[in-house]
N, C-alpha and C positions, 0 to 999 in steps of 0.2 A: 504494500500499499504507500509506504514512503516513497518508493521510486515513481510510483504514478504521480504523487504531488510534487516532487521535486521540479517536474518540468515546468511547472506554473511559478515557481519562485523568481526566475529571471523575469519574467513578465511583470511581476508585482515590484521587483526592485526599482524599475524606472519610475515608479509612483511613490517611491519610500519618503521622499522629503516631504511631501503634502499629505501623504495618506498613511504612513508606516505606523504611526500609533493607533490609528483606528483598526488598520488591518490586524494589529497584535491583539487588540482587544476583542475583535468579532471572532477571529479564529480560534483564541483561547476560550471564548465562550462556547464555541461549537466543540472543541477538543474536550471541555469539561463537562458536557451534555452526555446524552446517551448515544450521540453520533460518533461512530469511529472515525478519529482523525488524530494523526500524531502530532504531539506539541513540540518535538524535535524540530519539525521543519518551519516552525514560527520562531521560537525563542533563539535559537542558536543564530540562524540568520539574523535576527534583529539585534543581537549583540555584536555581532561582525559589522553592520551597518552602523551602529552606533560608536564603534571604535573609529570607522574610517570617517567620521563626520557626514554620513549621508542622510541623516534623518533631520527632522524639522529645525533643530536649533544648532546644528553643526558644531555641537560641542559635545565631545564623547561621554564625559562621565555624567552630564545633564540629560543626554539622550538615554543612556543606559539606565540611569535612574527612573526615567519616565516610561521606558520600555518594560522595567519590572513591574511598576505600578500598573500599567495597562494588562501585564500579564497575570497580576493577581487580581485585579478586578475581574478581567474575563473568566478566569477560572471561578472566581464566587459566583458570578451571574450564572455560569453554565451549572454550577452546583445547586445554586437556588431554583433554577428551572427543574432539576430532578428532583429536588426536596418537595416543592410545593406541588408539582405535576402529580408524584405518585402519593403525596399525603391526601390530595383530593381525590384521586382516582381509585386508590387503594389497592391491596394486593390481589384479590380475585379478577380485577380488570387488568391488572399488569400481567398475571400469568396466562390469562385469555388471549390477550393481543400482544404478546411480547414481541413477534416477528415485526409489527409494525414500528417498533421502537429499536430495531437492529438488535434486538436480545433473544436469548433462549433461556426457557426455564431452568435449565441447570445453572446456566451462569448467573440468574438471578439467586437462586436458592443457595449458590456459593458465597454471593455477596451478602446474603443475609445470615448464613451460618458464621461468617467471619466477624460481622457486627454484633451479633447476638453472643459470640464466644469472648469478643475482647472490649464491648461496650464502646462507649462514645471516642475512647482513643484510637479506635480503629479508624474514624474519620480523618484523623491526623496522619496515622502511619500510612494507611493505604493511599494517601494522595502522592505518595514517592514509590510505588509500586506498579510495575507494568500490568498490564491486564485487569487490575481492579480499581485502578485510579480514577476512573470516571465514574464507576458504578457504586461506590460505597456510599455515595450520597442517596441512593435509591432507598436502600434499607433504613438510612437515617430518617426519611421522610415517612415511610411505612410506620417506623416506630414512633413518630412524633418526637423525636429529639428536640430539646429545648433549642429556640432559634439562636440564642446568643451564643451557648456552647459550640453548635454546629458552625457557626460563623467563626468562631475563635480557633476551633481544632481545623477545619478546612482551610481557614485563611493560612495558619502557620504551615501546614503541609503544602498548600499550593504555592506559598510565598518560597520555601525551601528550594522546591522544585524549578520553580521559575529562576530563581537566583542561580542555581547549576546551571541550567541551559544558557541563560543569557551571558553568563560569566565564561562558558565554554566558547562561544562565538567570540566574545571580545577578546578572550586569550588567543584563539587562532587567528584573529585578525591582527594581533601585535607580532605574529609571527611571519605572516606573508599577506600581501594584497592580491597575488596572482591565483590563489586558489578558487577553484569553481565552486559554486553552490552546492552542486551535487557531492563533491569531495568533502567540502565544509559539513554536510549533514551527516554524510556516512563516518567520517573520520571523527567527529564531534560526538557521535552516537557511542561508536567504539572506545572512546576516551572513558565516557561516562560509565558503560558497562564495565570496563578494567577496574575502575574505582568504586563499583557499585558494591561490594562485599564491606568495604569500610564504611561505606554510607549506612549499609544495614545494621553493622555493628554499633555504629552512634545512635541509631536509632533505638536499637535494644536498650542501650544504656540509659537514652532519655524516657523511655517508657518505664523501666525499672524505677527509675529516680521519681518520676510523676507516680508511680503506684506507691512508692515508700511515703511520699511526702503525703499524699491523698490520705493513706491509713493513718498517718500520724494526727494529721488534722481531726481526722473523724474521731479518733481516740480522745483528743484533747477537748473535742466539742463538748460542753456542758448538756447532759442529758435532761429532758422536759421532766418536771417531778409533776405528779398529780396533785390536784386541788385538793384541800381537805375539807 
């Protein structure tokens, strides 16, 4: 699928100065919804273009900052789409009409199992995991996860992933300006996969720390005493 979309990157680059930020926002919204779309072909070239000064402000770090903000905002909009849509439609409708949402019942079941087993923290961790990243917001909506916590965990996970992709493109641009966009996406994706185990280890440490702190807070919280 990535190869299919790469051919359209160079077409979009010629409009990057005027519409680049909007492109990032729109395509990251699509990527974060139930529509299958690879985020690598959006954020890596966006970071590359930011370094080269080819975006609106022609200032590398300012453009990179706005690219990342647009990526996070688009990710949240797409996640909200999943959350509210399936909160409204419900589980029976989703399973009955899954194919119209580019989904299959086993995929939905797997996402629900992960969410039910690991709780709300799954909405953070799964934003960094291929194959489940876009789908974890569906069981969150079905379970009516509190919106503030959904936004917090989704924003944190999407923010980390967006940073990784954008800085990958930014880094490759600092090495060469003669790289094709196809090579950029492919080599950038390979670099991310190389360091993916370290990312997973960091995630495990974050989750363990979160669980320990959460349990400690719950133990320290005063219990409500019955009125006499």
